[in-house]
Structures are given as structure tokens and as C-alpha cells.
C-alpha positions in Angstrom: -7.6 99.1 4.3 -5.0 97.9 6.7 -3.8 94.3 5.8 -3.2 93.6 9.6 -6.8 93.8 10.6 -10.3 94.4 9.3 -12.9 95.3 11.8 -15.4 92.4 12.5 -12.9 89.8 11.0 -10.2 87.6 12.4 -7.2 86.9 10.2 -5.5 83.4 9.3 -2.5 83.0 7.0 -2.3 80.4 4.1 0.8 79.8 2.2 2.0 77.4 -0.5 5.6 76.2 -0.9 6.9 77.3 -4.2 9.2 74.5 -4.5 6.4 72.0 -3.9 4.3 74.0 -6.5 7.0 73.4 -9.1 7.1 69.6 -8.2 3.4 69.5 -8.3 3.5 71.1 -11.8 6.0 68.4 -13.1 3.9 65.6 -12.0 0.8 67.4 -13.2 2.3 67.2 -16.9 1.5 63.5 -17.2 -2.3 63.5 -16.4 -2.7 66.8 -18.3 -1.0 65.4 -21.4 -3.2 62.3 -21.3 -6.3 64.2 -20.5 -5.8 66.7 -23.5 -4.1 64.4 -25.9 -6.4 61.4 -25.8 -9.5 63.2 -27.1 -7.2 65.0 -29.7 -5.9 61.4 -31.0 -9.4 59.9 -30.9 -10.5 62.7 -33.2 -7.3 63.4 -35.3 -5.2 60.3 -34.7 -3.8 58.3 -37.6 -3.6 54.5 -38.4 0.0 54.2 -37.5 -0.8 54.5 -33.9 -0.6 56.7 -30.9 3.2 56.2 -30.4 4.0 57.5 -33.8 1.4 60.1 -33.5 3.1 61.5 -30.2 6.6 61.5 -31.8 5.1 63.5 -34.8 3.4 66.0 -32.2 6.8 66.8 -30.7 8.7 67.2 -33.9 10.7 70.4 -34.0 10.9 71.6 -37.7 13.4 74.5 -37.2 15.2 76.9 -35.0 12.5 79.5 -36.0 9.7 77.4 -34.6 11.7 76.9 -31.2 12.2 80.7 -31.0 8.5 81.3 -31.9 7.6 78.7 -29.0 9.8 80.6 -26.6 8.2 83.9 -27.5 4.8 82.3 -27.1 5.6 81.0 -23.7 6.8 84.4 -22.5 3.8 86.3 -23.8 1.6 83.6 -22.4 3.2 83.9 -18.9 2.5 87.7 -19.2 -1.0 87.0 -20.3 -1.5 84.6 -17.4 -0.6 87.3 -14.9 -2.6 90.1 -16.7 -5.7 87.7 -16.7 -5.5 87.4 -12.9 -5.2 91.1 -12.6 -8.0 92.0 -15.1 -10.5 89.6 -13.3 -9.6 90.7 -9.8 -9.7 94.3 -10.7 -13.3 93.7 -11.9 -14.1 93.0 -8.1 -12.2 95.8 -6.4 -13.3 99.4 -5.6 -10.2 100.9 -7.1 -10.1 98.8 -10.3 -6.7 98.1 -11.9 -5.1 100.6 -9.2 -5.4 97.7 -6.6 -3.3 95.4 -8.8 0.4 95.0 -8.7 2.7 92.7 -10.7 6.1 91.4 -10.0 8.4 88.5 -9.6 9.2 86.3 -6.6 13.0 86.3 -7.0 13.8 83.2 -4.8 11.9 80.9 -7.4 11.7 83.3 -10.5 8.1 83.0 -10.2 6.0 86.0 -11.8 3.0 87.0 -9.8 -0.1 89.3 -9.7 -1.0 90.6 -6.3 -4.3 92.2 -5.5 -4.1 94.8 -2.7 -7.8 94.7 -1.9 -9.5 92.0 0.1 -12.0 89.9 -2.2 -14.8 87.6 -1.3 -13.6 84.0 -1.5 -15.7 83.2 -4.6 -14.1 86.4 -6.4 -10.8 85.3 -5.4 -11.2 81.8 -6.8 -12.6 83.1 -10.0 -9.4 85.3 -10.5 -7.2 82.6 -9.5 -8.6 80.1 -12.0 -9.4 82.3 -15.0 -5.9 81.9 -16.7 -6.4 78.2 -16.6 -9.8 78.5 -18.2 -8.8 81.1 -20.8 -5.1 79.8 -21.6 -5.8 76.1 -20.8 -9.2 74.9 -21.3 -10.5 77.1 -24.2 -7.3 76.3 -26.2 -7.7 72.5 -25.6 -11.2 72.6 -26.8 -10.2 74.7 -29.9 -7.3 72.2 -30.5 -9.7 69.2 -30.5 -12.0 71.1 -32.8 -9.3 72.3 -35.2 -6.7 69.6 -35.1 -3.9 72.2 -34.3 -1.1 70.5 -32.4 0.5 73.7 -31.6 -2.6 75.0 -29.7 -2.9 71.7 -28.0 0.7 72.0 -26.7 0.0 75.5 -25.8 -3.1 74.4 -23.8 -1.0 71.6 -21.9 1.8 74.0 -21.0 -0.5 76.8 -19.7 -2.8 74.3 -17.7 0.4 73.1 -16.1 1.4 76.5 -15.5 -1.6 77.0 -13.3 -0.4 74.5 -10.7 0.3 77.1 -8.1 -3.1 78.6 -8.8 -4.7 75.2 -8.1 -2.8 74.9 -4.9 -4.0 78.5 -3.6 -7.5 77.6 -4.7 -7.2 74.3 -2.7 -6.2 76.3 0.3 -9.4 78.3 0.4 -12.2 76.7 -1.6 -13.8 75.1 1.5 -14.0 78.6 3.2 -17.3 80.3 3.7 -17.9 82.3 0.6 -18.8 85.4 2.8 -15.1 85.4 4.2 -12.6 87.7 2.6 -9.2 86.7 0.9 -6.3 89.2 0.7 -3.1 88.3 -1.3 0.1 88.3 0.7 2.1 91.2 -0.6 5.5 89.3 -0.7 4.9 85.5 -0.3 3.0 82.8 -2.3 -0.2 82.8 -0.2 -2.9 84.8 1.2 -4.8 85.9 4.3 -8.3 84.6 5.1 -10.5 87.1 7.1 -13.2 85.3 8.8 -16.3 86.9 10.2 -16.3 87.0 13.9 -19.4 85.2 15.2 
């Protein structure tokens, strides 16, 4: 399908600024840390108070744990993009053949691009799925298990969904019958609205 036009639809462009997305992610750390850590502390906290508890959480035990942490982050970033791709592929006619992965070099930002237009609802589900799988579910597991490493993983990968949140914010008020097509080379998308 030609991305310039879809018969019966008019096209609008929607973009996010990658610099602003990265700044938003930095500011998002504080509320996410509070939102995820407070329940964790209420369940698993100690008598020596929240400050000592937070310092203990961030204690790095060895160079091995740092290297494992870096490896987990790299694998998590790959998983984040794969989750976008797998979810969107479920909604496309050509399946995984309609999914492309790459890196936007100007901000060294990995991306997943869906080459077929999706309904707004389908696009939003695919955009938010990494946040759910790598952020919300691990946070709930960390609260249940008391595992600090999983909690830190959940915090990091919730914040790493900042760009996804910004994209969803651009389109969530659209008519769910409209179509969304990823921009092939920029952080953004095209909205195709039905002609009235």
C-alpha cells in the first residue's frame, strides 16, 4: 500500500522530538521510582527507614553484577523492540514481513517500524505492550517476591517506554476507525482519517 495515500483517507503527520523524549524520560524516573518503590518498601521495607533501604537497593556488589546489569539492559532493549514487532505483526496481513528494525542514528535510538497501516487501537496496543511486559508485570512480580533487581529492571524499562507514551499521546484521542502508519525514518507516524 502506497504510504503517500490510501483511497478514502486523508493523511496527517504526527512526530515527536527525540531530544524532548529523552528529557521526558529523565523526568519520568522520579515519579516511576516513587510509584514502584513505595509499594515495594511498604511490603518489604525494614525498620531502619526508607533512606537506608534505598541506599541498600542501589548497592553494587561487584564488577560482575555491573556487567550482568549492562547485559540485561541490552537484552531488554532488544526485547522491547521485538515486543513492538511481535504485537504489531499479529495485526498485519503480512505478519512479521511487515516489521522492520533499526536505529535512528541522530539519537542512537533503536526502533521497530510497522510497514502496514494499523487501526489506532491496534497501534496503541503494540506501542504500549513493552511497557506492560517489561515494566508493569516485573514491578508486580518484584512487589510479590521482594526481588530488588527485578524492581530496578521494571523501573528502567518503564522509563524506557517514554517515547512510546509520547507517540500514544499524539494519537489516543483519534477515532479508533482511523489508521496509523509508522513513519519509515522519523520518530512519528501518519494518521489516515476517513473522508467524510
